[in-house]
PLY file of the C-alpha trace (Angstrom):
ply
format ascii 1.0
element vertex 88
property float x
property float y
property float z
element edge 87
property int vertex1
property int vertex2
end_header
138.62 152.02 125.62
135.83 151.79 123.10
134.41 154.66 121.06
130.69 154.61 120.43
130.69 155.95 116.91
127.54 155.93 114.81
127.93 155.85 111.05
124.91 156.98 109.06
124.37 155.89 105.48
121.99 157.70 103.21
120.41 155.19 100.85
118.08 155.61 97.95
114.86 153.58 98.05
116.32 151.26 95.41
119.47 150.67 97.48
117.42 150.06 100.62
115.18 147.53 98.86
118.27 145.77 97.47
119.87 145.51 100.92
116.64 144.26 102.47
116.45 141.53 99.80
120.06 140.51 100.44
119.33 140.38 104.18
116.22 138.22 103.66
118.14 135.82 101.40
120.95 135.56 103.94
118.54 134.84 106.81
116.73 132.25 104.70
120.03 130.56 103.78
121.10 130.38 107.44
117.69 129.16 108.62
117.96 126.10 106.36
121.29 125.05 107.94
121.76 122.89 110.99
123.62 124.36 113.94
126.78 122.51 112.90
126.48 123.78 109.32
126.02 127.37 110.54
129.06 127.12 112.81
131.14 125.76 109.94
129.83 128.49 107.61
130.78 131.26 110.03
134.15 129.67 110.71
134.94 129.53 106.99
133.58 132.97 106.06
134.05 135.16 109.11
136.98 133.77 111.10
139.54 135.42 108.91
142.32 135.12 111.48
142.82 131.56 110.24
143.72 133.01 106.83
146.44 135.11 108.46
148.54 132.04 109.21
150.95 131.69 106.31
153.93 129.63 105.31
156.34 130.88 102.66
159.65 129.65 101.31
162.28 132.27 100.56
165.70 131.20 99.28
165.31 127.66 100.63
164.18 128.79 104.11
160.59 128.18 105.13
159.03 130.97 107.19
155.85 130.37 109.19
153.77 133.28 110.45
150.87 132.62 112.79
148.40 135.21 114.06
147.02 135.01 117.57
144.16 137.02 119.03
143.54 137.75 122.67
140.05 136.59 123.60
140.19 138.79 126.73
140.94 141.99 124.78
139.06 145.17 125.62
138.82 146.18 121.97
137.83 144.30 118.81
140.01 144.26 115.70
137.44 146.40 113.90
137.42 149.01 116.68
141.23 149.03 116.66
141.24 149.73 112.92
138.68 152.52 113.35
140.70 154.03 116.19
143.98 153.91 114.28
142.55 155.35 111.08
140.68 158.08 112.98
143.96 159.41 114.39
145.73 159.58 111.04
0 1
1 2
2 3
3 4
4 5
5 6
6 7
7 8
8 9
9 10
10 11
11 12
12 13
13 14
14 15
15 16
16 17
17 18
18 19
19 20
20 21
21 22
22 23
23 24
24 25
25 26
26 27
27 28
28 29
29 30
30 31
31 32
32 33
33 34
34 35
35 36
36 37
37 38
38 39
39 40
40 41
41 42
42 43
43 44
44 45
45 46
46 47
47 48
48 49
49 50
50 51
51 52
52 53
53 54
54 55
55 56
56 57
57 58
58 59
59 60
60 61
61 62
62 63
63 64
64 65
65 66
66 67
67 68
68 69
69 70
70 71
71 72
72 73
73 74
74 75
75 76
76 77
77 78
78 79
79 80
80 81
81 82
82 83
83 84
84 85
85 86
86 87
């Protein structure tokens, strides 16, 4: 199940110009990278599931928590969050 929700943002001209500049700078930055550099960049900045794997020691016992994501899932993590918060 996937909701097709459209979120509309009202921006001032100044805000729009700022966002367009940020977008242009981002595209320029990515265009200067090789394919391997872009893949590494996205892995480091947008694959946050790797940051969910933690190891913590409590009272001499080491606990390891690893997050796994189903690549065959019908719903993205973002859509799941939207769905859960919409119902509350």
